[in-house]
N, C-alpha and C positions, 0 to 999 in steps of 0.2 A: 294748431297749425300756425306756422310763422307767416308773417306778412311777406308776400312775394312768392310763396309756394304755388298758389293757383296759376299764376302766370308762368312760373317755371315749368309746371306740369303741362300746360298748354304748349309751351315752346318745345318740350321734349316730344310731345305727340306730333307736333308739326315736323320736327326734324326727322322722325322716323319715316315720314312720307317724302323726304327729299333724298335723292340719290347723290353720290359723290360728284357726278357730272353736272349737278344743278337742276336736273329735271324733277318736276313735282309728280308724285304718283296720284293722278287725278282719280283713277278707279283701280282698285286691286282686283286680282284674279278671282278672289273669293266673292267679292261684291258682284263682279260680272257674271258669276255662275248662278246668282239668285234668280228666281223666276221674274219675268217682266211684270210691270205694273199694268193693270187693266182698266185704270180709271180713264175717263174721257179727257181730251185735251183741255188746256187752260181756256176757260170761258169767262170773260169779263162782261158784266152788264153795261148797258149804255151809260154815257156820262155827258152832261152838257158841255164839258170842256174836254180837250184831248188828253188822253192818258199818256203817261210816260211809256216808252217802249225800249225793248232790247232787240237789237238787230245783230245777228250772227254774221261776222265778217270772215272768220277763219275757224275751222275748215269751212270753205264755201258750201252753201246749201247745194245739194245735188252734185257734189264733187266726186261721187263714187267712193272707192276705197282710198283711205289715206294711211300713211305710215306713222307709227309711234316712234319717238316722241313727236307730238304735233303742236302747232301753235294754235292756241285758243284765244280768239279775239272777238269781243262782243262790244258793240257801240251802244251806250245808254243815252237815251234822248228824253229831254223834258220839253214841254211846250208852254206857251202863254207866259213866258218870263220866269217860270219856275225852274228850280235846279233839282237834280237827282240827289236823294239822300243816300250816300254810299253805305251807311249803316243799316239801311232797310233791305239791301240786296240779299236774296236767299237763292242759292243754287242747289237743286235737288237732283240726285241720280234716281231715275224712275224705275225702281225695282220694288219687289215685295219682300220686306218692307221698304218704303222710300228711305233714301239715304241722303242726309243733309251734308253736302261737301263744302259748304261755305267757308268753314274754318280753314280748310286746306288751301284755299285760294285767296283768303282775306288780304294778304299783302299785295295782290295783283288787282284789287278792286278800287276804283276811284269814281268820282262823279261823272267822268267821261266814258268809262267802260271797264271792261275786264280784259286784261292782257297777260296771259300765261305763256311765256315764250317756249317752254318745253314741258308739255304735259304727257306723262307716260300713261298709256291706256292699253289694256290687253286686246288681242284680236277679237272682233265681233261687232255687233251693232249696239250702240250706246245711245240712250235717250235721256234727256235732261229737261229740267224746267227752271226758268229764271223768273223770280218775282221781285218787284221793286216798287218803291214809292218815290214821288217827288216831295219836295219840301212843303208843298201844300196838302200832302196826304193822299193824293190820287194814286191808285194802285194800277200797275201795269205788269207786263211780262210776256213771256213766250215759251213755247216748247220747241226743242230742236233735237236733232239726232245726227249721228255720223257713223260710218262703217270703217273699222280699222282692219287692214289686211295683215297677214302674217309676214 
């Protein structure tokens, strides 16, 4: 295999999830049709220092039904002088089996948050998990969901 092929293959995979209008296919219809994940919510054990957090800004929690494409915005916060490690962020679509969608949105992740301006999602209820670490190695995260109408 030539040098550059793995990155080219990743880029080709990424491009198949981008439509001509610039929207990112966050979840496909085939993935949405999978059975839901039945694991309990994210539970982090106590820590003597404050863990990093992920706060969903858009779609707003309890917003009711939203339309696709939607704006996905998540604020990432670290505490105690630490910084978020953007390479540690993992976004999972909570289905059986769980689907790691981090690579799809990697260009939209930075130390301050995740901002996908146009995320295509099929109609239905969608549940996700975000896990992250700060530069000091503390683990944090959150589970969130939203409902997309037709």
